[in-house]
N, C-alpha and C positions, 0 to 999 in steps of 0.2 A: 477723483483720483484714489481715494481710500476704497471706493466700490470697486474700482478696477484690481486694486491689489487683492482685497478680499476674494473677489470673483476667481482670480488667476491662482491664489493659493488653494481655493477649494478644489478646483479643476485638478491642479497637480496631485493634491492629497488622494482624490477620487481614483484618477488613473492608477497613481501607486499602490492604492488599496486593491484595487482590482488584480494588479499583477502579483501581490502578495497572496491573495485568497485565491487564485486560480490552481486547482491540482491538475496534475498530468494524468490522463486517463491512458491505460495500456490498450493499443488497439489490435486485438488478436485476430481481426477480420484480415488483415495483411498476411497472415500465415498461410500459403497457399496449399501446402500438403501436410501431413503430420510429420512433426519433427523430433526427432529423440534428442533429449538433452541431458541424458545420462552421462556424466563425466566419462572422458574429457570433451565430451559434445556439449554446446550451450546455443542460446539463441539469444540476440539483443533486439528488444523492442522498446521503442520510445525512451531511450537513455537507461534501459534496465537490462541486465544480462542474467537471464534465468538458466540455471544448471540444477541437477539432481546427483547427490552423492548417495550411492547404494552400498558404501562401506565394503567394496570388493565382494559383494555377493554374486555367486556363479548362477544363481537362478534368473532365469530368462523374465520371470515375472517382475523381478525388482528394478524396474526401470520407470522412467517418466517421459512424457512427450508432451508436446505443444500443437494444438491445431487452431482453427479459427473461432473454437468455442471457448479455449482457456488451456488449463493444465491437467493433466490425468496421470497419476503415478501410483506407485506402491507405498503403503505406509511404512515399510520396512527402513527406508532411507530418510534423507533430509532434502527438502526443497530450498535452494539458496537464491537469494535475490542479491545482485551486485549492481549498485547504482553508479552511473558515470559521474555524478557529483552528489555533494552532500545533500541529505534530506532531512526534514523533521516530522513526517507523518507518512504512514503507509495504511492502506484499507484493503481488503477483498473479501469476497465470498468464498465460502468453503464447505465441503461436504465430505463425510467419510461413508463410503457405500458398504451395505450389507453388515450392520452391526445390531447388537441386541442391548436393550437398556439396562443398567444406566449408562449414560454417554459424557460424563464430566470429564474435563480436562481433555478436551478432543483435540485442540491445538496448543502446543507450545511454542512460543515465538521467541527468538534470542536476537539482540540487535549489537551492534559494534559500539555503541556508546555505553555498553554494560547493562542496559536495561533487560527484562524479559517479562512475558505477559503470558498469562495462561487464559484460553477462551473455552467455555462450556458451549458444546453443541446442544440443539434441541432435537428430540428423536421425532422423527417422520415416519409412520408404519408404513410397510407395504400393503398394498389393497389385497394381495393374495395370501399373506401372512403377517398378521398384525405385531407379532412377536419378533419380526425382522424388519429391518427398515434403515434410513440413513441417519446419520448425525449432522446436523445443518447449522451453520453459524455464520459470523461475519467479524473478522478482525478489524477494528478501528483504532490505530494507535497513533498518538502524537507526542511529541517531546520538544522541550526546549533545547535539548541537547542533541545535535545533529548526528547522524549516523550514515554510512555508506554500504552497509552490508547488513543482511537480515537472514536467520536461519530458521526453517519451519519444520517441526516434527508434528506428524499427524497420529494421534493415539487412538487405536481401535478398542477402546474400553468396552469390554463384553461382548467382543467380536466372535463369532464361531471359530471352529478350528479349520479355516478356509482362507485362501488369499484375500486380502482386503485392500481397498484402493481409496485414494482421495481426488477431489476436484478442486480447482482453484479457478474463479472468474472475476469479472468486474474489478480489476486491479487498478488502484489509483495511488499516487503519491504527491507529497507536497515538498517541492523543491526549496532549497535555502535560497532566500532572494539575491540576486546578483547585486553587486555594488552600485551599479546604475539605479536600480530600484530603490535601494536605501537612500542614494542621494537625491532622488526625487521627493522622498518623505520628508528628508531634511530642508530641501528648499520649500516645500509647501509649509512647514512649521514655521520657518524663518520668514515666509510670506504673511503668515497669520500674526506673528509677532509684530512685523511692521505695519500691519493693518491696525493693529490695536494701539501701537503708540500714536499713528497718524489721527486716529480716532479721538484719541485723549487730548492731543493738541488742538485738534478742531473744536472741542467742548470748551477749551480755556480761553 
């Protein structure tokens, strides 16, 4: 009996742990054609609505779009993430194109839970001109305080006097566990407590 209780509790905790640890990957391959996401336009993929605020710029360059490779846009504005339900983690790869070093503070991220993060990019020089290249980095943010919105600013530090752009790819987020998943964890813990009590009684 005690072995059955223990095995069941471990199985429940394992399944619940898998649900808690599984991030959601944005599948950009489902985007058939290049889609403009400059406000008021947007696109929703895997529970996240992506849009881009160019703050009223009249320049045709100050836009952003999504295709099967990810997101491409001007560094003039802000890339917006709106999540369909609260999350507690977000990660993605990014680059700012055609800049010159130094490339500190390449990305500034602001979250609706009040947190903000600054990420430095690493300089990858161009083959044809080593003084010019891309600032490449990765955001990996996690918090115990859930959020449902995130705003990204890409900073072309050291960029020449010309238009500059960013890319975003490999986007994933960690959803807040559903009540059913939390219930599974609770059931597993109760099962382990019951197993321990039964084991104690069997030894007495």
